[in-house]
C-alpha positions as CSV (number, residue, x, y, z in Angstrom):
1,M,-104.3,-131.6,-47.2
2,A,-104.5,-134.7,-49.5
3,V,-101.7,-137.2,-49.1
4,P,-100.3,-138.7,-52.4
5,A,-101.3,-142.3,-52.7
6,G,-97.7,-143.3,-53.1
7,D,-96.8,-141.9,-49.7
8,I,-99.5,-144.1,-48.1
9,T,-98.2,-147.1,-50.0
10,E,-94.7,-146.4,-48.9
11,L,-95.7,-145.9,-45.3
12,L,-97.7,-149.2,-45.4
13,R,-94.5,-151.0,-46.5
14,F,-92.5,-149.5,-43.7
15,W,-95.3,-150.3,-41.2
16,Q,-95.4,-153.9,-42.4
17,S,-91.6,-154.2,-41.6
18,G,-92.2,-153.0,-38.1
19,D,-91.5,-149.3,-38.3
20,R,-93.5,-147.8,-35.3
21,D,-93.0,-144.2,-36.7
22,A,-94.7,-145.3,-39.9
23,E,-97.6,-146.8,-37.9
24,A,-98.1,-143.5,-36.1
25,R,-97.9,-141.5,-39.3
26,L,-100.3,-143.9,-41.1
27,F,-102.9,-143.6,-38.3
28,E,-102.7,-139.8,-38.4
29,L,-103.1,-139.7,-42.2
30,L,-105.8,-142.4,-42.5
31,L,-107.8,-141.4,-39.4
32,P,-110.2,-139.2,-41.4
33,D,-110.9,-142.1,-43.7
34,L,-111.3,-144.5,-40.8
35,R,-113.7,-142.2,-39.0
36,R,-115.7,-141.8,-42.2
37,I,-116.0,-145.6,-42.6
38,A,-117.0,-146.0,-38.9
39,G,-119.5,-143.2,-39.3
40,R,-121.1,-145.0,-42.2
41,C,-121.2,-148.3,-40.2
42,F,-123.2,-146.5,-37.5
43,R,-125.3,-144.4,-39.8
44,N,-128.4,-146.6,-39.3
45,E,-127.6,-148.1,-35.9
46,R,-129.7,-147.3,-32.9
47,T,-128.7,-144.2,-30.9
48,E,-128.1,-146.1,-27.6
49,H,-125.6,-148.4,-29.2
50,T,-123.0,-149.6,-26.7
51,L,-120.2,-149.0,-29.2
52,Q,-119.2,-145.6,-30.6
53,P,-117.5,-144.9,-33.9
54,T,-114.3,-143.8,-32.2
55,A,-114.1,-147.1,-30.3
56,L,-114.7,-148.9,-33.6
57,V,-111.9,-147.0,-35.3
58,N,-109.5,-147.8,-32.4
59,E,-110.5,-151.5,-32.3
60,A,-110.1,-151.8,-36.1
61,F,-106.6,-150.1,-36.1
62,L,-105.5,-152.3,-33.2
63,R,-106.6,-155.4,-35.0
64,L,-104.9,-154.2,-38.2
65,A,-101.7,-153.5,-36.4
66,K,-101.6,-157.2,-35.3
67,A,-102.0,-158.4,-38.9
68,R,-98.4,-158.8,-39.8
69,N,-99.0,-161.3,-42.5
70,V,-101.0,-158.9,-44.7
71,E,-99.1,-157.5,-47.7
72,W,-100.6,-154.0,-47.9
73,R,-100.9,-153.0,-51.6
74,D,-102.1,-149.4,-51.2
75,R,-104.5,-147.1,-49.5
76,G,-107.6,-148.6,-51.1
77,H,-106.5,-152.1,-50.0
78,F,-105.9,-150.9,-46.4
79,L,-109.3,-149.2,-46.2
80,A,-111.2,-152.2,-47.7
81,I,-109.6,-154.4,-45.0
82,A,-110.4,-151.8,-42.4
83,A,-114.0,-151.8,-43.5
84,R,-114.0,-155.6,-43.3
85,V,-112.6,-155.6,-39.8
86,M,-115.2,-153.0,-38.6
87,R,-118.0,-155.0,-40.2
88,R,-116.9,-158.2,-38.5
89,Y,-116.5,-156.5,-35.2
90,L,-120.0,-155.1,-35.3
91,I,-121.4,-158.5,-36.3
92,D,-119.5,-160.2,-33.4
93,H,-120.8,-157.5,-31.1
94,A,-124.4,-158.1,-32.3
95,R,-124.0,-161.9,-31.9
96,S,-123.2,-161.3,-28.2
97,R,-126.6,-159.4,-28.0
98,P,-129.0,-161.5,-30.0
99,N,-132.0,-159.3,-29.4
100,A,-130.2,-156.1,-30.5
101,P,-131.8,-154.5,-33.6
102,L,-129.5,-154.2,-36.6
103,L,-129.5,-151.8,-39.5
104,P,-132.0,-152.7,-42.2
105,I,-130.5,-154.6,-45.2
106,E,-132.0,-153.1,-48.3
107,G,-132.1,-154.7,-51.7
108,L,-132.3,-158.3,-50.5
109,P,-135.0,-160.6,-51.9
110,E,-138.2,-160.2,-50.0
111,G,-138.4,-163.9,-49.1
112,L,-135.2,-163.5,-47.0
113,L,-136.5,-160.6,-45.1
114,A,-139.8,-162.3,-44.4
115,H,-138.3,-165.4,-42.8
116,H,-135.1,-164.4,-41.2
117,S,-133.9,-161.8,-38.6
118,P,-131.5,-159.1,-39.7
119,L,-128.8,-160.8,-37.6
120,E,-129.3,-164.1,-39.4
121,I,-129.1,-162.4,-42.8
122,A,-126.0,-160.3,-41.7
123,I,-124.2,-163.5,-40.5
124,A,-125.2,-165.3,-43.8
125,V,-123.9,-162.5,-45.9
126,D,-120.7,-162.3,-43.8
127,A,-120.1,-166.0,-44.4
128,L,-120.8,-165.7,-48.1
129,L,-118.4,-162.8,-48.4
130,D,-115.6,-165.1,-47.3
131,E,-116.5,-167.5,-50.1
132,L,-116.9,-164.6,-52.6
133,G,-113.4,-163.3,-51.6
134,K,-111.8,-166.6,-52.6
135,A,-113.3,-166.3,-56.1
136,S,-113.0,-162.5,-56.4
137,P,-111.3,-160.4,-53.7
138,Q,-112.2,-157.3,-55.8
139,Q,-115.9,-158.1,-55.8
140,R,-115.8,-158.8,-52.0
141,S,-114.3,-155.4,-51.5
142,V,-116.9,-153.7,-53.7
143,V,-119.7,-155.3,-51.6
144,E,-118.1,-154.3,-48.3
145,L,-117.7,-150.7,-49.4
146,K,-121.1,-150.4,-51.1
147,F,-123.4,-152.7,-49.2
148,F,-122.1,-152.4,-45.6
149,L,-120.6,-148.9,-45.7
150,G,-122.9,-147.2,-48.1
151,L,-120.3,-145.6,-50.3
152,T,-121.4,-144.1,-53.6
153,D,-120.2,-145.7,-56.8
154,E,-117.7,-142.9,-57.2
155,E,-116.4,-143.1,-53.6
156,A,-116.0,-146.9,-53.8
157,A,-114.3,-146.7,-57.2
158,D,-111.9,-144.1,-55.9
159,S,-111.2,-146.1,-52.8
160,L,-110.4,-149.2,-54.8
161,G,-108.6,-147.4,-57.6
162,L,-111.1,-148.7,-60.2
163,K,-112.8,-147.0,-63.1
164,L,-116.4,-146.2,-62.4
165,H,-117.7,-148.5,-65.1
166,T,-115.6,-151.4,-63.7
167,L,-116.8,-150.8,-60.2
168,Q,-120.5,-150.8,-61.4
169,R,-119.9,-154.0,-63.3
170,E,-118.3,-155.7,-60.3
171,W,-121.1,-154.5,-58.0
172,Y,-123.7,-156.0,-60.3
173,R,-121.9,-159.3,-60.6
174,A,-121.3,-159.5,-56.8
175,R,-124.9,-158.7,-56.0
176,Y,-126.2,-161.4,-58.4
177,W,-123.8,-163.9,-57.0
178,L,-124.8,-163.1,-53.4
179,F,-128.6,-163.1,-54.1
180,E,-128.4,-166.4,-56.0
181,R,-126.6,-168.1,-53.1
182,L,-128.8,-166.5,-50.4
183,N,-131.9,-167.8,-52.1
184,A,-130.3,-171.3,-52.5
185,E,-129.0,-171.7,-49.0
186,P,-130.7,-174.5,-46.9
187,W,-131.4,-172.0,-44.1
188,N,-133.6,-170.1,-46.5
189,K,-136.0,-172.9,-47.2
190,K,-139.5,-172.4,-46.0
191,P,-140.8,-175.3,-43.8
192,T,-143.1,-177.5,-45.9
193,A,-146.2,-179.2,-44.5
194,T,-146.0,-182.9,-44.6
195,S,-149.0,-185.0,-45.2
196,E,-149.7,-188.0,-43.0
197,S,-150.4,-191.3,-44.7
């Protein structure tokens, strides 16, 4: 049964004010969405991954429960933040295991893929998303939902409450912004041979 968006928004407000019943009800109502997000996070991960989607959902919700300073706007805002928390948690987990293979990052300029490990690229994209979020929180959310979670344009637009055309425009702008900065970052420069005099 679908829950009206207004109900989720109201529950988020009650939860923010410390209502434990609202927290339990929110978790119950949003659990299918959180599981779907976690499932997408793990879609291309190795089968012997030490984390499981259920553990990722639980960890994300625990971290979100501690975020008392967030002013939750609506369901889409909550799910975008949840996606960000899951992504960061997986990146932190990968950092603790530097030889662990990561999911392939498609659509990046070939030069990046040739000279850097997937972990280096994921960490660089993660840092750039913080910068992008300062300029356009909406574009950052679009990237998180499309790039990291693999949502379709329609799913991402629905999650963020955007028209499909607006979502597609923001996705294009955000990708351009990211690719431009990834190509310009000092870590992406190829070593040059120096001639001896």
